[in-house]
C-alpha positions as a printed Julia matrix, in Angstrom:
303×3 Matrix{Float64}:
  -4.47  -23.22  -13.76
  -2.46  -23.04  -16.94
  -1.39  -19.62  -18.2
  -3.58  -19.78  -21.34
  -6.67  -20.64  -19.35
  -5.91  -18.0   -16.7
  -5.41  -15.4   -19.43
  -8.76  -16.3   -20.99
 -10.5   -15.88  -17.63
  -8.86  -12.49  -17.17
 -10.02  -11.32  -20.61
 -13.55  -12.49  -19.82
 -13.56  -10.5   -16.58
 -12.36   -7.36  -18.41
 -14.95   -7.83  -21.14
 -17.77   -8.26  -18.62
 -16.66   -5.17  -16.71
 -16.5    -3.08  -19.87
 -19.94   -4.22  -21.04
 -21.38   -3.39  -17.61
 -19.84    0.08  -17.68
 -17.55   -0.7   -14.76
 -13.87    0.09  -14.51
 -11.28   -2.64  -14.11
  -7.49   -2.72  -14.17
  -7.4    -3.27  -17.92
  -9.79   -0.41  -18.75
  -7.8     2.11  -16.71
  -4.5     1.86  -18.59
  -3.63    4.92  -20.7
  -4.04    4.33  -24.44
  -1.71    5.8   -27.06
  -4.37    8.35  -28.01
  -4.23    9.66  -24.44
  -0.49   10.28  -24.61
   1.58   12.85  -26.47
   4.65   11.22  -28.01
   4.31    7.9   -26.2
   3.46    4.45  -27.53
   2.69    1.13  -25.92
   5.69   -1.2   -25.91
   4.56   -4.82  -26.15
   1.32   -6.42  -25.09
  -0.54   -5.66  -21.89
   0.13   -8.31  -19.24
  -2.71   -9.58  -17.07
  -2.44  -11.75  -13.96
  -5.11  -12.99  -11.59
  -5.07  -14.73   -8.2
  -4.14  -18.1    -9.75
  -0.96  -16.94  -11.48
   0.14  -13.72   -9.77
   3.25  -15.5    -8.49
   4.48  -15.69  -12.1
   4.66  -11.9   -12.13
   5.66  -10.9    -8.58
   6.76  -14.14   -7.0
   8.15  -12.7    -3.77
   5.21  -10.37   -3.09
   2.29  -12.39   -4.42
   1.2   -13.74   -1.02
   0.98  -10.23    0.42
  -1.29   -9.07   -2.4
  -3.46  -12.17   -2.16
  -4.13  -11.42    1.52
  -5.96   -8.28    0.39
  -8.62   -9.86   -1.84
  -6.55   -9.34   -4.99
  -8.55   -9.7    -8.21
  -6.44   -8.63  -11.18
  -3.32   -6.7   -12.22
  -2.78   -5.09  -15.61
   0.8    -4.07  -16.51
   1.97   -2.09  -19.55
   5.29   -0.65  -20.76
   5.4     2.64  -22.67
   8.17    4.28  -24.73
   8.61    7.79  -26.07
  10.65    8.88  -29.1
  13.82    9.21  -27.02
  13.39    5.63  -25.7
  12.4     6.89  -22.25
  10.47    4.05  -20.59
   7.53    4.07  -18.19
   5.74    1.08  -16.7
   2.24    1.18  -15.23
   0.81   -1.51  -12.93
  -2.83   -1.34  -11.8
  -3.83   -3.76   -9.05
  -7.54   -4.31   -8.51
  -8.78   -5.5    -5.1
 -12.16   -6.48   -3.73
 -12.93   -3.17   -1.99
 -11.46    0.24   -1.15
 -10.56   -1.14    2.29
  -8.44   -3.89    0.75
  -6.79   -1.42   -1.65
  -5.94    0.87    1.26
  -4.6    -2.16    3.1
  -2.11   -3.17    0.42
  -1.08    0.45   -0.17
  -0.51    0.94    3.57
   1.97   -1.95    3.57
   4.3     0.01    1.29
   4.04    3.61    2.45
   6.53    5.04    4.89
   6.54    8.01    7.3
   9.68    9.19    5.47
   8.05    9.14    2.02
   7.54   12.16   -0.23
   3.75   12.5    -0.49
   1.97   13.64   -3.65
  -1.56   14.51   -4.76
  -2.79   11.51   -6.75
  -5.81    9.43   -5.77
  -6.78    9.13   -2.12
  -3.1     9.26   -1.18
   0.2     8.86   -2.99
   3.93    8.88   -2.44
   6.94    8.65   -4.7
  10.64    8.98   -5.34
  12.93    9.43   -8.36
  11.85    6.12   -9.88
   8.25    5.49   -8.85
   4.84    6.82   -7.86
   2.42    4.78   -5.78
  -1.21    5.65   -5.03
  -4.54    4.13   -4.11
  -8.02    5.2    -5.08
 -11.24    3.26   -4.75
 -10.43   -0.44   -4.99
  -7.2     0.1    -6.97
  -3.53    0.28   -5.98
  -1.39    1.78   -8.74
   2.38    1.82   -9.36
   4.06    3.94  -12.02
   7.77    3.27  -12.64
  10.53    5.05  -14.51
  13.77    3.37  -15.48
  15.82    6.57  -15.65
  16.19    9.37  -13.13
  15.63   12.98  -14.2
  13.12   15.73  -14.83
  11.7    14.08  -17.96
  11.04   10.82  -16.13
   9.52   12.61  -13.15
   7.18   14.6   -15.4
   6.19   11.49  -17.35
   5.38    9.5   -14.19
   3.14   12.32  -12.96
   1.39   12.48  -16.31
   0.67    8.74  -16.35
  -0.41    8.73  -12.69
  -2.75   11.64  -13.34
  -4.42    9.9   -16.28
  -5.06    6.69  -14.33
  -6.23    8.48  -11.17
  -8.62   10.59  -13.21
 -10.29    7.48  -14.62
 -11.02    5.89  -11.25
 -14.37    6.98   -9.75
 -14.0     8.6    -6.34
 -14.95    6.22   -3.53
 -14.16    8.15   -0.37
 -10.96    8.56    1.58
  -9.24    6.51    4.27
 -11.33    3.92    6.12
 -13.32    5.57    8.89
 -11.66    3.31   11.48
  -8.4     5.22   11.08
 -10.03    7.98   13.15
  -9.84    5.71   16.21
  -6.12    6.39   16.7
  -5.34    9.27   19.1
  -3.13   11.83   17.36
  -0.81   12.54   20.29
   2.37   10.5    19.81
   1.1     8.81   16.62
   3.82    8.5    13.96
   2.51   10.16   10.81
   1.53    7.79    7.99
   2.03    4.74   10.22
  -1.61    3.58   10.29
  -2.08    0.38    8.31
  -4.73   -2.26    7.76
  -3.63   -5.87    8.3
  -5.97   -8.53    6.91
  -4.18  -11.7     8.06
  -1.55  -12.82   10.54
  -2.11   -9.98   12.99
   0.59  -10.09   15.7
   1.82  -13.29   14.07
  -1.39  -15.11   14.97
  -3.74  -16.91   12.65
  -6.55  -16.62   15.22
  -6.83  -12.83   15.47
  -9.17  -11.08   12.99
  -8.13   -8.22   10.69
  -6.96   -5.08   12.46
  -5.86   -1.51   11.96
  -2.47   -0.69   13.47
  -0.65    2.52   14.35
   2.85    3.24   15.72
   3.4     5.53   18.7
   6.32    7.26   20.37
   6.27    8.0    24.1
   9.56    9.43   25.31
  12.2     6.9    24.33
   9.68    4.08   23.96
   7.91    2.94   20.83
   4.56    1.2    20.96
   2.0    -0.23   18.56
  -1.75    0.02   18.91
  -4.02   -2.6    17.29
  -7.69   -1.83   16.7
 -10.08   -4.73   15.99
 -13.51   -3.62   14.73
 -16.01   -6.47   15.17
 -19.52   -6.87   13.83
 -21.15   -6.73   17.28
 -20.44   -6.2    20.96
 -20.96   -9.94   21.55
 -18.25  -10.71   18.98
 -15.91   -8.23   20.66
 -16.63   -9.79   24.05
 -15.89  -13.28   22.73
 -12.59  -12.16   21.24
 -11.63  -10.21   24.37
 -12.36  -13.12   26.72
 -10.37  -15.5    24.51
  -7.36  -13.19   24.32
  -7.39  -12.53   28.07
  -7.0   -16.26   28.58
  -4.23  -16.38   25.97
  -2.17  -13.82   27.9
  -3.17  -15.37   31.26
  -4.49  -12.13   32.73
  -7.81  -11.59   34.5
 -10.02   -8.87   33.06
 -11.16   -6.06   35.31
 -13.61   -3.25   34.7
 -12.39    0.28   35.16
 -14.2     3.56   35.49
 -11.23    5.91   35.34
 -12.84    7.75   32.43
 -16.47    8.7    31.98
 -16.81    5.51   29.96
 -16.78    2.01   31.41
 -14.66   -0.55   29.62
 -12.75   -3.77   30.25
  -8.97   -3.87   30.38
  -6.39   -6.53   31.19
  -2.61   -6.76   31.29
  -0.55   -9.82   30.45
   2.32  -11.29   28.42
   1.94  -12.12   24.74
   4.29  -14.57   23.0
   7.16  -12.7    21.33
   5.49   -9.38   22.18
   6.14   -8.99   25.88
   3.75   -7.03   28.09
   0.47   -6.09   26.44
  -2.7    -4.25   27.41
  -5.95   -5.52   25.93
  -9.18   -3.56   26.22
 -12.65   -3.45   24.72
 -15.57   -1.09   24.51
 -18.71   -1.35   22.44
 -17.95   -3.6    19.42
 -14.22   -2.82   19.25
 -11.23   -4.44   20.93
  -7.74   -2.97   21.17
  -4.28   -4.25   22.06
  -1.34   -2.04   23.01
   2.21   -3.4    22.82
   5.67   -1.94   23.31
   4.93    0.53   26.13
   5.33   -0.18   29.83
   1.89   -1.38   30.84
   1.96    0.45   34.17
   3.08    3.75   32.66
   1.05    6.93   32.48
   1.62    7.05   28.71
   0.12    3.6    28.17
  -2.99    4.25   30.24
  -3.49    7.67   28.7
  -3.31    6.21   25.2
  -5.83    3.48   26.09
  -8.23    5.93   27.73
  -8.11    8.29   24.76
  -8.68    5.4    22.37
 -11.72    4.27   24.36
 -13.18    7.75   24.19
 -12.75    7.76   20.43
 -14.32    4.3    20.21
 -17.37    5.38   22.19
 -17.84    8.46   20.05
 -17.37    6.38   16.9
 -19.82    3.68   17.91
 -22.26    6.2    19.35
 -22.43    7.81   15.94
 -23.53    4.49   14.46
 -26.57    4.24   16.73
């Protein structure tokens, strides 16, 4: 799609959203009347799925994996030529917005109080709220830039209707050993495979070992069973029922390509895979058992 045509489509989407009373990336940008001493510098830039690569070539594919719809970007200047840039990325749902945000956050980040969650440094603030992922940049370090970024972030966050917090599936990760802020949502290419469905992931520490837990929520128990049986064959390991907790579930141990030993398990409509920990260790089995208990409580609450 040519840039002119893509731009026209973007404007139509913004116009339709505004007329329907809905918020979109373009309607969330601060206007000059909202800002004390700041003015817009240049036109607002809009990019959709067909031309996002023109704006963020190296990262476009990652955004597109999370049902990306539209980004609006605007530069602002104050009287002293201090510059701020705001980017508002709109995705198909709060889950997808959390997913793209989770790809950038780090356990070492400095966390703030914007939106559902936010982090930042001397030059940027990142947050997600509802179906939006927002970046606010400064081009100079200092107190004035830090204050300006917080002001812009606060304006945008305040305009986005509240749509809940983290996805409820993040509660399925046992807290013991879980690295803080490591839970992410991966929509494609889970474990390097094009056959596995979207998953939530979390990083764990057990002694000197580091592991990763993958949680696959499926639409039904039959779907989970189908996925489990397929993956058991992929890792060439027979499944075996176990009753070592008060819940019955299926578990198998095998070797995954490029991942080494893995434990795969399922209960109710959810499958899990644990990598990185010794599969015959107490830590691995404890983590799986605790996850299964959380799964049963989670799914029991749905019934």
